[in-house]
N, C-alpha and C positions, 0 to 999 in steps of 0.2 A: 251626721256627726262630723265635725271638722277634724282635720288631721291632728291638731294640737290636743284636742279633747280625747281623741281616740288613743293617742300615745300616752297621755296622762293617765287614762284608765288602766292601760296595760301596765304602766309603771307601778301603780298602786297595787294591782293584783300580784305582781312579782315581789313586792316588798312585804307582803303580808306574812308569808311563811317560807322564807328562802331556805331551800334544802342545802345541806352541807355539800352534797354532790348528787349528780343525776342518779336516781335509783335508791336514794337513801330511804325513801318511804317503804320500799319493798325488801330492803336488805335485812339480813339477820343482824340484829342490833343487840349488843351486850355492853355491860358497864362494869368496871373494876375500880378498886382503890389501890393506890400505892401507899401502904401504911408505914408511917414513921412511928417507932416506939423507942422509949428511953430505957436503957439497961445499964446499970452500974454507972450512971452519970454520962453515958455516951449514947449517941443516936444510932439506931439500927433501922434497916428496912426489913419488914416482916414478909415472909413467903409461906405458902402452904404447899405441902406435897399431896397431890391428889390421890385419893384412895385407889388402890389397885383394882377395885371392883367397878370403878367408873367406866362408862362406855366410851367416853372421849378422853384422850390424853391421860390414861391411868399412869400413876407414878410420876408424872411431870411436876416440876416446880411451877407455881403460878401465883398470881395475885388473887385475893378474894374478889368474887364477883360472879356475874353470870348473865343470862338472858334478860332483856328488858321485857317485862310483861305488859299487856294492854292496860292493866290496872295501876301500873307505876306512873306517878305524876310526871316524872322526868327521868333522864338517865342517872342523875345523882341519887334520886330516890331509889332507883333499882340497885345501884351500887351499894347503898347503905343497907337496904333490905337483904341483899345477898350476903353481905358481910356479917350481918346479924345471924342469918340462918346457918352460915358455914362455920363461923368462929364462935358463936354464942356470945358475942359482945353486944351490950346495950347500945342502941343508936345514939343515946345521949352521951356516951363516952367516946364518940367518934367526932373529932373536930375537922371539918373540911377546910383545907387551906386554899386550894385553887383547882379549877378544872384545867386539865392538860389538853393538848391538841389531840383530837380523835385519831385513832390508828385505823386507816382504811386498808384492811388486809387484801380486799378484792372488791369489785363493784357490788358484790352480794354479801359482804361481811364487814362490819365496822364495830370498833370498840371505843367506848368513851371512858377515859381514865380520869381519876380524881386523886390528887395528893391529899392525904389526911394524916392526922395524928390520932393514934389509939392509946387511950390512957385507962387501961384495964388489966390488972395483973392476971385475971382469969383467962386472958387471950391464949395462954399456952396450955391450958388444960380443959377449957370448956368447949372446944371445937366439936363439930358434928362428925363423928367417926364413920358415918355412912358415906361421907363425901371427902373427908380429909384424913389422910394417913398420919400426918404430923405437921407441926408448925415450927418454923425455924427462922432465925434472923441472920443478916449479914451486916457487919458494921458499915455505916455510911462513909466513914473516912476511908476505909479500904476500897469501897466501890468507886469513890471519886478518884482514887489513885490508880485503879486497875485499868489495863487496856484489854478489852475483850477481843477474842479472835473472831474472824469473819470467814465464813464458808459460803460458797455460791451454789445455788440450786437452780437448774434450768427448768423453766416452766413452758411447755409447748401445748397449744390448744389441740384438742382432739375432737373434731366434729362428730356428732352422732350419726347413726346409720341412716337417718332420714334427712340429713342435711341436704338442701337443694343446690347441689353443685352446678346444676344446669342454669341457675339464675345469676351466677357470678362469673366475672372474667377469669379465664384460664381453668374454670371448672375444678376437676379433681387435682389439677396441677397447681392450684393456688398456693403461693408461698406464705405459709403461716409464720408469723414472727415468734422467735423464742425469747422469752423474757427471763432475765437472770435475777433471782431473788437473793438478797443478802440475809444470811442467818448468823446471828451473833451469839457467842457463847461466853458466859461468865462462869468461872470455875473457882469456887471457894471451898477449900478443904475437900470434903467428899461431895459437895453440892454442885449441881449443874443447873444453870438457868439459861434457857434458850427459847426460841420461838417468839411468839407475839409478846410474851412476858419480857424477854430480853429487849425487844424493840421499844417497848414502853419504858422500861428501866433506863435504857440508853438515852432516850429523849429526856426523861426526867433529870438524869444526872447532868446532861449537857446544859439544861436550863438553869440549874442551880450552881454550876461551877463558877 
């Protein structure tokens, strides 16, 4: 096989299913919606407060969504399915506007967000109370004018007990890099939005300003 044909075959293989990042295939993958709803003639963004009985992030404000299952046709399909399960909203009443940039929280965790419009008055009463404590909204105009606060969190790797220090330069004295993570906080009345939800919200607002 000539070099040109060899490289052409490699190029075709790489173009078939290009991953978003190395490790995407094995990462924990979830999908959420950033829901726009109209209230009293004004646009709001809808959030849900996670039930206090939930194992992960109980009581936190979040966007509807969750883990992408093997049976989901796509991240968008997963986001719509999860929204239906959590909020009790018919998928037919969810209009997808656009996919947003994925949020890569770490090499093992990625979230695929989608901006949507929910046109269903039952969204405030039909939610699944096993997963959702309550549903609330924040005016879009207020969010566009608000400057969130930023707090830094230091993330330092901690090798496991079986880490092969004898195979790396400087062994146990290897200098692991500390990574600073930005955590953004939106505070509206008594509501707090932070964490990955705030990261996705901030990106969405920056895109539409």
